[in-house]
C-alpha positions as CSV (number, residue, x, y, z in Angstrom):
1,M,0.0,0.0,0.0
2,S,2.9,2.4,0.6
3,D,3.6,2.5,-3.1
4,V,0.1,3.8,-4.0
5,P,0.3,7.3,-2.6
6,H,3.8,7.7,-3.9
7,T,2.7,6.8,-7.4
8,L,-0.3,9.0,-7.3
9,A,1.8,11.9,-6.0
10,N,4.2,11.4,-8.9
11,F,1.4,11.4,-11.3
12,S,-0.2,14.6,-9.9
13,S,3.2,16.2,-9.9
14,A,3.8,15.3,-13.5
15,L,0.4,16.7,-14.6
16,R,1.1,19.9,-12.6
17,E,4.5,20.4,-14.2
18,A,3.1,19.8,-17.7
19,R,0.4,22.3,-17.1
20,N,2.8,24.9,-15.7
21,S,5.0,24.4,-18.7
22,V,2.1,25.2,-21.0
23,L,1.3,28.4,-19.0
24,R,4.9,29.4,-19.1
25,M,5.0,28.9,-22.8
26,A,1.9,31.0,-23.2
27,S,3.5,33.9,-21.2
28,I,6.6,33.8,-23.4
29,A,4.6,33.7,-26.6
30,E,2.5,36.7,-25.5
31,Q,5.7,38.6,-24.6
32,N,7.2,37.8,-28.0
33,L,4.0,39.1,-29.7
34,E,4.1,42.3,-27.6
35,N,7.8,42.9,-28.3
36,A,7.3,42.4,-32.1
37,V,4.4,44.8,-32.4
38,R,5.8,47.4,-30.0
39,G,9.0,47.2,-31.8
40,L,7.1,48.1,-35.0
41,L,5.0,50.8,-33.5
42,T,7.9,52.5,-31.6
43,R,10.5,51.8,-34.3
44,N,12.6,49.8,-31.8
45,S,14.6,47.1,-33.6
46,E,15.9,45.7,-30.3
47,L,12.4,44.7,-29.3
48,C,12.0,43.0,-32.6
49,N,15.3,41.2,-32.0
50,E,14.1,39.9,-28.6
51,A,10.9,38.5,-30.2
52,I,13.0,36.6,-32.8
53,V,15.5,35.2,-30.3
54,E,13.0,34.2,-27.6
55,D,11.0,32.1,-30.2
56,D,13.7,29.4,-29.6
57,E,12.6,29.2,-26.0
58,V,9.0,28.6,-27.1
59,N,10.1,25.9,-29.5
60,N,12.1,24.2,-26.7
61,L,9.2,24.3,-24.3
62,E,6.9,22.7,-26.9
63,R,9.4,19.8,-27.3
64,R,9.7,19.4,-23.6
65,I,5.9,19.4,-23.1
66,D,5.5,16.8,-25.8
67,A,8.2,14.6,-24.3
68,D,6.8,15.0,-20.8
69,S,3.2,14.3,-22.0
70,F,4.2,11.1,-23.8
71,E,6.0,10.0,-20.7
72,I,2.8,10.6,-18.6
73,L,0.8,8.6,-21.2
74,M,3.2,5.7,-21.1
75,R,4.0,5.6,-17.4
76,Y,0.6,6.3,-15.9
77,N,-1.9,5.4,-18.6
78,P,-4.3,8.2,-17.5
79,V,-8.0,8.0,-18.2
80,A,-11.0,10.4,-18.4
81,S,-10.2,14.0,-17.3
82,D,-6.5,13.3,-16.7
83,L,-6.1,12.0,-20.2
84,R,-8.0,15.0,-21.6
85,E,-5.6,17.3,-19.7
86,V,-2.5,15.7,-21.3
87,I,-4.0,15.8,-24.8
88,A,-5.3,19.3,-24.4
89,G,-2.0,20.5,-23.1
90,M,-0.2,19.2,-26.1
91,K,-2.6,20.8,-28.5
92,V,-2.5,24.1,-26.7
93,A,1.3,24.0,-26.8
94,N,1.1,23.5,-30.6
95,N,-1.0,26.6,-31.0
96,L,1.2,28.6,-28.7
97,E,4.2,27.7,-30.8
98,R,2.4,29.0,-33.9
99,V,1.5,32.2,-32.1
100,S,5.1,32.7,-31.3
101,D,6.0,31.9,-34.9
102,E,3.6,34.7,-36.0
103,A,5.3,37.0,-33.5
104,Q,8.7,36.1,-35.1
105,N,7.3,36.8,-38.6
106,I,6.0,40.1,-37.4
107,A,9.3,41.0,-35.9
108,R,11.2,40.1,-39.0
109,R,8.9,42.2,-41.3
110,A,9.0,45.0,-38.8
111,R,12.8,45.2,-39.0
112,K,12.5,45.5,-42.8
113,I,9.9,48.3,-42.4
114,L,12.2,50.1,-40.0
115,K,14.8,50.4,-42.7
116,H,12.5,52.7,-44.6
117,P,11.3,56.2,-43.5
118,E,8.4,56.3,-41.1
119,L,5.3,54.9,-42.6
120,D,1.9,56.5,-41.9
121,G,0.0,53.2,-42.1
122,V,1.9,51.6,-39.2
123,A,-0.3,53.1,-36.5
124,M,-3.3,51.4,-38.1
125,V,-2.0,48.1,-37.0
126,E,-2.4,48.8,-33.2
127,P,-6.2,48.3,-33.0
128,I,-5.9,45.0,-34.8
129,Y,-3.1,44.0,-32.4
130,E,-5.2,44.9,-29.4
131,K,-8.1,42.8,-30.6
132,A,-5.9,39.8,-31.3
133,L,-4.1,40.2,-27.9
134,S,-7.4,40.4,-26.0
135,I,-8.7,37.3,-27.7
136,Y,-5.5,35.5,-27.0
137,R,-5.5,36.4,-23.3
138,D,-9.1,35.3,-22.8
139,A,-8.5,32.1,-24.7
140,L,-5.7,31.3,-22.2
141,K,-8.0,32.3,-19.3
142,S,-10.8,30.1,-20.5
143,Y,-8.4,27.2,-20.8
144,A,-6.7,27.7,-17.4
145,E,-10.0,28.3,-15.5
146,G,-12.3,25.9,-17.4
147,D,-14.6,28.8,-18.5
148,N,-16.6,27.4,-21.4
149,E,-18.8,30.5,-21.6
150,L,-15.7,32.8,-22.1
151,G,-14.4,30.3,-24.7
152,L,-17.6,30.4,-26.7
153,S,-17.6,34.2,-26.6
154,L,-14.4,34.3,-28.6
155,Y,-16.1,33.1,-31.8
156,E,-17.8,36.4,-32.3
157,R,-14.8,38.4,-31.3
158,D,-12.7,36.5,-33.8
159,R,-15.2,37.4,-36.5
160,E,-14.8,41.0,-35.6
161,L,-11.1,40.6,-35.8
162,D,-11.5,39.1,-39.3
163,K,-13.6,42.0,-40.4
164,A,-11.1,44.6,-39.1
165,H,-8.3,42.6,-40.8
166,N,-10.1,42.6,-44.1
167,D,-10.9,46.3,-43.9
168,L,-7.4,47.2,-43.1
169,I,-6.0,45.1,-45.9
170,K,-8.2,46.9,-48.3
171,G,-7.0,50.3,-46.9
172,L,-3.3,49.3,-47.2
173,T,-3.8,48.0,-50.7
174,K,-5.2,51.4,-51.8
175,R,-2.2,53.1,-50.3
176,M,0.1,50.8,-52.3
177,D,-1.8,51.6,-55.4
178,S,-1.4,55.3,-54.9
179,D,2.2,55.3,-53.6
180,A,4.4,53.0,-55.7
181,V,7.6,54.2,-53.8
182,K,6.3,52.6,-50.5
183,V,5.0,49.4,-52.0
184,K,7.6,47.2,-50.2
185,P,7.0,48.5,-46.6
186,Y,3.2,48.5,-47.1
187,L,3.4,44.9,-48.3
188,H,5.3,43.9,-45.2
189,L,2.6,45.7,-43.2
190,V,-0.1,43.6,-45.0
191,F,1.7,40.4,-44.0
192,I,1.9,41.7,-40.4
193,V,-1.8,42.3,-40.3
194,R,-2.4,38.8,-41.6
195,S,-0.2,37.3,-38.9
196,L,-2.3,39.1,-36.2
197,E,-5.4,37.7,-37.8
198,R,-3.9,34.2,-37.5
199,V,-3.1,34.9,-33.8
200,G,-6.9,35.2,-33.3
201,D,-7.4,31.9,-35.1
202,H,-4.9,30.1,-32.9
203,A,-6.5,31.7,-29.8
204,V,-9.9,30.2,-30.8
205,N,-8.2,26.8,-31.2
206,I,-6.9,27.2,-27.6
207,A,-10.3,28.0,-26.3
208,E,-11.7,24.9,-28.1
209,D,-9.0,22.8,-26.5
210,G,-10.1,24.3,-23.1
211,I,-13.7,23.3,-23.8
212,F,-12.5,19.8,-24.6
213,L,-10.6,19.6,-21.4
214,E,-13.5,20.9,-19.3
215,S,-16.5,19.2,-20.9
216,A,-15.1,16.4,-23.1
217,A,-16.8,18.1,-26.0
218,D,-15.1,18.3,-29.4
219,V,-16.3,21.7,-30.7
220,R,-13.8,22.2,-33.5
221,H,-15.3,23.7,-36.7
222,L,-18.8,23.9,-35.2
223,G,-19.2,27.6,-34.5
224,P,-20.8,29.1,-31.4
225,E,-24.3,27.7,-31.7
226,K,-23.5,24.1,-32.5
227,A,-20.6,24.2,-30.0
228,A,-22.9,25.2,-27.2
229,E,-25.2,22.3,-28.1
230,E,-22.3,19.9,-28.1
231,I,-21.2,21.1,-24.7
232,E,-24.7,20.7,-23.3
233,A,-24.9,17.2,-24.8
234,A,-21.6,16.2,-23.3
235,N,-22.8,17.4,-19.9
């Protein structure tokens, strides 16, 4: 009998460490995104450089989370909610790695923009960034706290982000058409806006993984109404 609590304690500790690694990864990915965009907005190439360098740490954490999760699966053979936690953690980590990749892409393009004279359209990126960052933060909150209602609310906010993204792309395209000299920096800005839109998509994926963890409901590709029905059916 003395071995049982020891085994359970090790299992609980392994789950806790895996979860903490995911949350640490989320924090670094968010910081990378903030550094990349702030580097662009304030014309600070050092912030861009930090976002590029720190992406390696996010990649390392994803590998560590995968390795630790596979070890948990093989050693403890978890079931039910514990199994969902391991699977959800791995899926969230994958989306976090992609968010950090988008931050790195933004930083690289921002550095190219900074080689040109100040560009009027750069300030137009900030509202898109704020929307994407807000969705990202709430996606992590819904995952960490098991808040399905918050997770479901992100569908509509992501649609709003998509609309803002499309409107800004149209505006930047018009600027390129009217100012051929600035085509290259404006094109980099277009790709930056697209990266921010993708951050919103990855955030929604994270929220869906949180719903899977909390309710055992697979709501991917369903949209808010059908997702809510799936959650209710799972409960």
